[in-house]
C-alpha positions as CSV (number, residue, x, y, z in Angstrom):
1,M,131.8,144.4,138.8
2,K,128.6,142.6,139.7
3,K,128.8,140.6,136.6
4,I,132.2,139.5,137.4
5,V,131.0,138.4,140.8
6,F,127.9,136.7,139.4
7,A,130.1,134.9,136.8
8,L,132.5,133.8,139.5
9,L,129.8,132.3,141.7
10,S,128.4,130.5,139.0
11,F,131.8,129.0,138.0
12,L,132.3,128.0,141.7
13,S,128.9,126.4,141.7
14,G,129.5,124.3,138.7
15,S,133.2,123.2,139.7
16,V,133.3,123.0,143.5
17,F,129.9,122.8,145.2
18,A,127.7,119.8,145.1
19,Q,125.5,119.4,142.1
20,N,121.7,118.7,142.5
21,A,119.9,115.5,141.5
22,T,116.7,113.5,142.1
23,I,116.1,109.6,142.6
24,K,112.6,108.4,142.5
25,I,111.7,104.9,143.0
26,D,108.4,103.0,142.8
27,V,108.1,99.7,144.7
28,S,104.9,98.9,142.5
29,R,107.0,98.9,139.3
30,V,109.0,95.6,139.5
31,I,111.7,95.0,136.7
32,G,112.1,91.4,137.9
33,K,113.1,89.0,140.8
34,I,116.7,89.3,141.5
35,S,118.3,85.6,141.1
36,P,120.7,84.5,143.9
37,R,122.9,83.0,141.2
38,I,124.2,86.5,140.2
39,Y,126.4,86.1,143.3
40,G,128.6,83.6,142.0
41,V,132.5,83.3,141.1
42,F,134.5,81.9,138.4
43,M,137.7,79.9,139.1
44,E,140.4,78.4,136.7
45,P,144.0,77.4,137.0
46,I,145.9,80.3,135.3
47,H,149.6,80.0,135.2
48,F,151.8,83.0,134.5
49,N,155.1,84.5,135.6
50,G,155.2,87.1,138.4
51,A,155.7,90.1,136.3
52,K,152.0,90.2,135.8
53,M,151.4,90.5,139.5
54,G,154.0,93.0,140.3
55,L,156.4,90.3,141.6
56,P,159.9,89.4,139.9
57,D,159.8,87.6,136.6
58,T,161.4,84.4,138.2
59,V,158.2,83.8,140.5
60,Q,155.9,81.5,138.8
61,Y,152.1,82.3,139.9
62,N,149.0,80.2,139.5
63,T,145.6,81.5,140.5
64,L,144.9,78.1,142.0
65,Y,148.0,76.1,142.9
66,G,149.8,77.7,145.8
67,T,147.0,80.2,146.1
68,L,143.7,78.9,146.9
69,Y,144.9,75.3,146.9
70,D,148.1,74.8,149.2
71,P,148.1,71.8,151.3
72,S,151.3,72.9,152.8
73,S,149.8,76.1,154.2
74,P,148.9,76.4,157.7
75,L,145.6,77.8,156.6
76,A,144.8,74.9,154.5
77,D,141.7,72.6,155.5
78,N,141.5,68.8,155.3
79,N,141.1,69.2,151.4
80,G,144.1,71.4,150.9
81,F,142.1,74.6,150.4
82,R,142.9,77.8,152.1
83,K,140.3,78.5,154.9
84,D,141.0,82.3,154.6
85,Y,139.4,82.3,151.2
86,I,136.6,79.8,152.1
87,D,135.8,81.9,155.1
88,A,135.6,85.1,152.9
89,M,133.3,83.3,150.3
90,K,131.2,82.3,153.2
91,E,130.9,85.9,154.2
92,L,130.0,87.1,150.9
93,K,127.4,84.6,150.6
94,I,128.6,83.2,147.3
95,T,125.9,81.1,145.7
96,N,127.6,79.2,142.9
97,M,131.2,78.8,141.3
98,R,131.9,78.0,137.9
99,W,134.8,75.6,137.0
100,P,137.4,74.5,135.8
101,G,137.7,77.2,132.9
102,G,138.2,79.4,131.1
103,N,140.7,79.0,128.3
104,Y,142.0,76.2,130.4
105,L,138.9,74.3,129.9
106,M,139.3,73.9,126.0
107,Q,142.3,71.5,126.5
108,Y,141.4,69.9,129.6
109,N,140.6,66.2,130.0
110,W,138.5,65.7,133.2
111,E,139.7,62.1,133.5
112,D,143.2,63.3,134.4
113,G,141.8,64.9,137.6
114,I,140.2,61.9,139.4
115,G,141.5,59.1,141.3
116,P,144.5,58.9,143.8
117,Q,146.4,62.2,143.5
118,D,149.8,60.7,143.3
119,K,148.7,58.7,140.4
120,R,147.2,61.5,138.4
121,P,149.3,62.6,135.2
122,S,151.1,66.0,135.0
123,R,150.1,67.7,131.9
124,L,151.3,70.8,129.9
125,N,148.8,73.6,130.4
126,L,148.4,74.4,126.7
127,A,146.2,77.6,127.5
128,W,148.4,79.3,129.9
129,G,151.9,77.7,130.0
130,G,153.6,75.8,132.5
131,T,152.5,72.3,133.9
132,D,149.4,71.0,135.8
133,N,149.6,68.2,138.2
134,N,145.9,67.7,138.3
135,H,145.7,67.4,142.1
136,V,142.6,69.7,141.9
137,G,139.9,67.7,140.0
138,T,136.2,67.0,140.0
139,D,136.2,65.6,143.4
140,E,138.3,68.5,144.8
141,W,136.1,71.2,143.1
142,I,132.9,69.5,144.4
143,E,134.6,69.4,148.0
144,L,135.4,73.3,147.8
145,N,131.9,74.1,146.7
146,K,130.7,72.1,149.7
147,S,132.9,74.0,152.1
148,I,131.6,77.4,150.8
149,G,128.0,76.3,150.6
150,S,127.8,77.1,146.9
151,E,126.5,75.4,143.8
152,N,128.6,73.9,141.1
153,V,128.7,75.2,137.4
154,V,130.7,72.7,135.5
155,C,132.1,73.5,132.1
156,V,132.6,70.9,129.5
157,N,135.3,71.0,127.0
158,L,133.9,71.4,123.2
159,G,137.2,72.6,122.2
160,L,139.6,69.7,121.9
161,G,137.4,67.5,123.8
162,T,134.8,65.2,122.5
163,I,130.9,64.5,123.2
164,F,131.7,61.2,124.9
165,D,134.0,63.1,127.3
166,A,131.1,65.4,128.2
167,V,128.7,62.6,128.6
168,H,131.1,60.5,130.8
169,W,131.7,63.5,132.9
170,V,128.0,63.8,133.6
171,E,127.9,60.2,134.3
172,Y,130.7,60.4,137.0
173,C,129.0,63.3,138.7
174,N,125.4,62.6,138.4
175,Y,124.4,58.8,137.6
176,P,123.8,57.0,141.0
177,K,125.5,53.7,140.5
178,G,125.7,50.6,138.3
179,T,127.8,52.0,135.5
180,Y,131.5,52.2,134.8
181,Y,131.9,56.1,135.6
182,S,129.5,56.0,138.3
183,D,131.1,52.9,140.2
184,L,134.3,54.8,139.5
185,R,133.2,57.7,141.5
186,A,132.0,55.4,144.3
187,K,135.5,53.6,144.1
188,Y,137.2,57.0,144.7
189,G,135.2,57.6,147.9
190,H,132.1,59.3,146.7
191,P,129.2,56.7,146.5
192,Q,126.7,59.3,146.3
193,P,126.1,61.3,143.2
194,Y,127.0,64.9,143.1
195,N,123.7,65.9,141.2
196,V,125.5,68.9,139.4
197,K,122.7,70.8,137.6
198,I,124.2,73.4,135.4
199,W,126.8,72.6,132.6
200,D,128.3,75.0,130.4
201,L,128.6,73.8,126.6
202,G,132.2,75.1,126.3
203,N,133.8,78.3,126.9
204,E,134.4,81.3,124.6
205,V,134.2,78.8,121.6
206,D,134.2,81.8,119.1
207,G,137.6,82.8,120.2
208,A,139.8,82.0,117.3
209,P,142.8,84.0,118.4
210,W,143.1,82.5,121.5
211,E,141.0,79.5,122.3
212,L,142.3,75.8,121.5
213,G,139.6,74.0,119.3
214,H,137.6,77.2,118.5
215,K,134.7,76.9,115.9
216,D,132.5,78.9,113.7
217,A,128.9,79.3,114.9
218,D,127.6,76.7,112.7
219,D,129.9,73.9,113.8
220,Y,129.4,75.0,117.4
221,V,125.8,74.6,117.2
222,K,126.2,71.2,115.6
223,I,128.4,69.7,118.4
224,A,126.6,71.6,121.3
225,R,123.2,70.2,120.2
226,E,124.6,66.6,119.9
227,A,126.4,67.1,123.4
228,A,123.2,68.4,125.1
229,K,121.2,65.6,123.7
230,A,123.7,63.0,124.8
231,M,124.2,64.5,128.2
232,K,120.5,64.6,128.8
233,S,120.2,61.0,128.2
234,V,122.4,60.4,131.3
235,D,120.6,62.9,133.4
236,S,117.3,64.6,132.0
237,S,117.3,67.2,134.8
238,I,120.5,69.1,133.9
239,E,120.4,72.7,132.5
240,F,122.8,74.1,129.9
241,V,124.5,77.4,129.3
242,A,125.4,78.0,125.7
243,S,128.6,79.7,124.9
244,G,127.9,83.3,123.6
245,S,130.2,85.4,121.8
246,S,133.3,86.9,123.6
247,D,135.2,88.2,120.4
248,Y,134.3,91.7,120.5
249,D,136.5,92.7,117.7
250,G,134.6,95.9,116.5
251,T,133.1,94.3,113.4
252,G,130.1,93.3,115.2
253,K,130.4,89.7,114.5
254,W,129.7,88.9,118.0
255,V,126.0,89.8,117.2
256,D,125.9,87.3,114.5
257,W,127.4,84.6,116.6
258,N,124.8,85.0,119.4
259,R,121.9,85.0,116.8
260,K,123.0,81.9,115.2
261,V,123.5,80.0,118.6
262,L,120.3,81.3,119.8
263,N,118.4,80.0,116.8
264,G,120.2,76.9,116.5
265,L,120.4,75.9,120.3
266,G,117.5,77.9,121.8
267,D,115.3,74.9,122.5
268,K,118.1,73.0,124.5
269,I,119.5,75.7,126.7
270,G,118.5,77.7,129.9
271,Y,121.1,80.3,129.4
272,I,123.4,82.0,126.8
273,S,126.6,83.4,128.2
274,I,128.2,86.8,128.2
275,H,131.9,87.4,129.0
276,R,132.9,91.0,129.4
277,Y,135.7,92.8,131.1
278,W,135.7,96.3,132.0
279,E,137.0,98.6,129.0
280,K,139.7,100.7,130.8
281,S,141.5,103.8,129.8
282,P,144.2,106.0,131.2
283,D,141.5,108.7,131.2
284,Y,139.1,108.6,134.2
285,Y,136.0,109.5,132.5
286,T,136.7,107.3,129.5
287,S,137.0,104.4,131.7
288,M,134.1,104.9,133.8
289,G,131.6,106.1,130.9
290,T,132.8,104.1,128.0
291,G,133.1,100.8,130.3
292,A,129.6,101.3,131.6
293,M,127.9,101.9,128.3
294,D,129.7,99.0,126.6
295,F,128.6,96.6,129.4
296,E,125.1,97.8,129.2
297,Q,125.1,97.4,125.4
298,K,126.4,93.7,125.6
299,I,123.3,93.0,127.9
300,N,120.9,94.9,125.9
301,V,121.6,93.5,122.7
302,T,121.9,90.0,123.6
303,A,118.5,90.2,125.5
304,D,117.0,91.6,122.5
305,E,118.3,88.8,120.6
306,I,116.7,86.2,122.8
307,N,113.5,87.8,122.4
308,I,113.7,87.7,118.7
309,A,115.0,84.1,118.6
310,R,112.0,82.9,121.0
311,A,109.4,84.8,118.8
312,K,110.9,83.5,115.7
313,N,111.2,79.8,116.8
314,N,108.4,79.7,119.1
315,F,110.4,78.4,121.9
316,A,108.4,77.5,124.9
317,N,111.5,77.4,127.4
318,P,112.7,80.7,128.8
319,I,116.3,81.7,128.0
320,Y,118.1,84.0,130.4
321,L,121.9,85.6,130.4
322,S,124.7,84.3,132.3
323,V,127.5,86.7,132.6
324,D,129.7,84.0,133.9
325,E,132.8,85.9,133.4
326,Y,133.2,89.6,134.2
327,G,135.3,92.1,136.3
328,S,137.9,94.7,136.2
329,F,141.4,94.1,137.1
330,G,143.4,96.3,139.3
331,K,144.5,96.8,142.8
332,N,143.1,100.2,143.4
333,F,140.0,102.1,143.6
334,L,139.5,102.0,139.8
335,A,138.5,98.3,139.9
336,V,136.0,99.1,142.7
337,L,133.7,101.4,140.8
338,P,133.2,99.3,137.8
339,L,132.5,96.2,140.0
340,A,129.7,98.4,141.7
341,Q,128.4,99.3,138.1
342,C,128.5,95.6,136.9
343,L,126.5,94.5,139.9
344,N,124.2,97.5,139.3
345,S,123.7,96.3,135.7
346,F,122.6,92.8,136.7
347,I,120.1,94.2,139.2
348,R,118.8,96.6,136.7
349,H,118.3,93.7,134.1
350,A,117.0,91.4,136.8
351,D,114.4,90.1,134.1
352,V,117.1,88.6,132.1
353,V,120.4,88.4,134.0
354,K,119.8,85.5,136.1
355,M,123.4,84.1,136.8
356,A,126.9,86.1,137.0
357,N,130.4,84.8,138.0
358,F,133.0,87.2,138.9
359,T,136.5,86.8,137.8
360,M,138.0,85.1,139.8
361,L,137.2,83.8,143.3
362,T,140.7,84.7,144.5
363,S,140.4,88.4,143.4
364,L,137.6,89.2,145.9
365,L,140.3,88.9,148.6
366,S,143.3,90.9,148.2
367,S,146.6,89.6,148.9
368,D,150.2,90.9,149.9
369,P,152.9,88.2,149.2
370,E,154.7,88.5,152.6
371,K,151.8,89.5,154.9
372,G,148.7,87.5,153.6
373,T,145.3,88.1,152.5
374,F,143.1,91.1,153.4
375,K,139.8,92.6,152.6
376,S,139.9,95.5,150.1
377,P,137.0,98.0,149.0
378,I,136.5,95.3,146.2
379,F,135.5,92.6,149.0
380,Y,133.3,95.0,150.8
381,T,131.5,96.4,147.6
382,Y,130.6,93.0,146.6
383,K,129.6,92.1,150.0
384,L,127.0,95.0,150.2
385,F,125.5,93.8,147.1
386,S,125.6,90.1,147.9
387,N,124.3,90.4,151.4
388,N,121.8,93.0,151.0
389,C,120.4,93.1,147.6
390,K,117.9,90.3,147.6
391,G,114.3,90.6,146.5
392,S,112.8,92.5,143.4
393,S,114.6,95.1,141.2
394,I,112.3,98.0,141.1
395,D,112.0,100.9,138.6
396,T,114.4,103.8,139.3
397,Y,114.3,107.3,137.8
398,V,117.5,109.5,138.0
399,D,117.8,113.2,137.1
400,C,121.2,114.3,137.3
401,D,124.0,116.1,135.5
402,K,125.8,114.1,132.7
403,F,129.1,113.7,130.9
404,S,130.2,112.5,127.7
405,T,133.1,110.5,126.2
406,T,134.2,110.3,122.6
407,Q,132.1,107.3,122.0
408,Y,129.1,107.9,124.2
409,K,127.1,111.0,125.1
410,D,125.0,112.1,127.9
411,I,126.0,109.5,130.6
412,P,124.5,110.3,134.1
413,Y,127.1,110.9,136.7
414,L,124.9,108.7,139.1
415,D,124.6,105.0,138.3
416,V,121.5,103.9,140.6
417,T,119.4,100.8,141.3
418,S,116.9,99.9,143.9
419,V,115.9,96.6,145.2
420,Y,112.7,96.0,147.3
421,N,112.3,93.3,149.8
422,K,108.7,92.9,150.3
423,E,109.3,90.4,153.5
424,N,110.8,93.2,155.5
425,N,109.2,96.2,153.7
426,T,112.9,97.6,153.0
427,V,114.3,99.4,150.0
428,I,118.1,99.1,149.3
429,I,119.4,102.0,147.0
430,N,122.9,101.6,145.3
431,V,124.5,104.6,144.1
432,V,127.8,105.1,142.2
433,N,128.8,108.6,141.8
434,R,131.1,108.5,138.8
435,N,132.0,112.2,139.2
436,K,135.7,112.2,140.0
437,D,135.9,115.4,142.0
438,K,132.4,116.6,142.9
439,S,129.9,115.4,145.6
440,I,126.4,115.3,144.2
441,G,123.4,116.5,146.5
442,T,120.3,114.3,145.9
443,S,116.7,114.3,146.9
444,I,115.4,110.6,147.1
445,I,111.6,110.0,146.7
446,N,109.4,107.1,146.9
447,T,106.6,107.8,144.5
448,N,104.5,105.2,145.8
449,G,104.4,106.0,149.5
450,A,107.0,107.4,152.0
451,F,110.2,106.5,153.5
452,M,110.0,105.7,157.3
453,G,112.1,106.0,160.5
454,K,116.0,106.4,159.8
455,A,117.9,105.0,156.9
456,G,121.3,103.2,157.3
457,V,124.0,104.5,155.0
458,S,127.2,102.4,154.0
459,I,129.9,104.2,152.1
460,V,132.8,102.8,150.1
461,D,135.1,105.6,149.0
462,C,138.8,106.7,149.0
463,K,140.9,110.1,148.6
464,D,143.3,108.7,145.7
465,V,141.6,106.4,143.1
466,N,145.0,105.5,141.9
467,A,146.5,104.5,145.4
468,P,147.2,100.7,145.6
469,F,145.3,98.8,148.2
470,S,147.7,97.9,151.0
471,F,147.6,95.1,153.9
472,D,148.7,97.9,156.3
473,D,145.6,100.3,155.5
474,K,142.9,97.1,155.7
475,T,141.1,98.7,158.6
476,Q,140.5,101.8,156.5
477,Y,138.5,99.9,153.8
478,I,135.6,99.0,156.1
479,P,132.7,100.9,154.9
480,V,131.8,104.0,156.9
481,M,128.2,103.6,158.1
482,K,125.9,106.2,159.6
483,D,122.1,107.1,160.0
484,L,120.3,109.2,157.8
485,D,116.9,110.9,159.1
486,V,114.0,110.8,156.8
487,K,112.2,113.9,156.6
488,E,108.6,114.5,155.4
489,G,108.8,110.9,153.9
490,K,111.9,111.8,152.0
491,L,115.7,111.4,152.1
492,S,118.3,113.9,151.1
493,Y,121.9,112.7,150.9
494,S,125.2,114.2,149.2
495,F,127.1,111.4,147.3
496,P,130.7,111.8,147.8
497,P,133.0,112.0,144.5
498,H,134.3,108.7,143.1
499,S,132.2,106.6,145.5
500,F,129.8,103.8,146.1
501,T,127.1,104.2,148.5
502,Q,124.3,101.8,149.7
503,I,121.1,103.2,151.6
504,K,118.8,100.8,153.4
505,V,115.3,102.3,154.5
506,K,111.9,101.1,155.4
507,V,109.0,102.1,153.2
508,D,105.4,102.7,153.8
509,E,103.4,101.6,150.9
């Protein structure tokens, strides 16, 4: 009988009660300075019918027109952009916006989007269907960034476009005066140059199945090198982002693409891009585990390729990663945990990931077709990172139980990063508990000193990971905040199942 009771207790301890884990941080072991540019967004005018948004098929939906840009809305500012979105981006402290695409970019003629709006041509949107009246063009995008307080990241069309198109765009944006395109900018009401510093050399150029004007790596390197050389002739201060692979078809050819691009363009660029959207599965653990490991793999492999290319070619210039399209689609908590893990990945790789753009601006603020926009756990999770995680990424050791998927083994239930802000002597600890059903009791230790005072804890969680976000429940999405006592210089906390928790605490070095 005793054996039966013991066995029952053992079973319960593994299936109901909290697990035990340990987190150790060391503020003296710095991974890298966290770049503010990782808190960026991506924006492009994607057109599709309402079925993809849970609306009737007859409803035509655009991610830009009628959404972010809607001059007829009572919420519109003087430039036609919705103030609820602008205010949300300000609250999130968005640092940069990448525009105008995306797949849309590879068929876009930027000259269609300048001058009086009523004189601009309406064009077919060859990438997404429907038409584009070009009412949002260069000057409008620039004004939107000014309203947000963010930096511009402009993508040039190296698909169906030409090198001259790219050169003239830099001239329009950055050349002071006295040339055709700089004077055209002044004629249209903007005499001062925009001084756009970051330029993407195309978008997903390897995307043969979906991109217009796609190229193989050799042809891309040729056009991108010449484009960079010519664009620098207009403004020598600009920086370039090379188009890394986005065609992860399972053959591994993406590795070869990045290798060729880095070897061929490495001396011209400051960044190579990664685009990766979370690999979802009907199975919770497959989605959480495979998605996380895949995301880490894309960063790790490309970072290694950067190091190899720099060593092989003796490049003097640093090259970083720009994860300038990423995200997890969905309107429930299964999109929140991946977002937290993506941001954790950027912090964990702060030495190499120096820019990132969430897809897309409008997705950070949830929307009800009848009642308007509202802040969901997606918004609040991003805010906890963008508002608080500034400073240096520091070494974090985690000892906890693990799980496996078909593809990956021994995945820790806890995904943890730590940030040290030396100016205020504060550590931020970001913890995703990937366990769907169990809380995890954890001891948190500073190996290079002690924690001090009380810690502030912010918790983003839910009862049902599949429950759709609702306008009527918006007050329930505000993170729960509480204090946590420091005992003998350490912290103890039980992380709720399927949750994101951020702990803020002072340290004594």
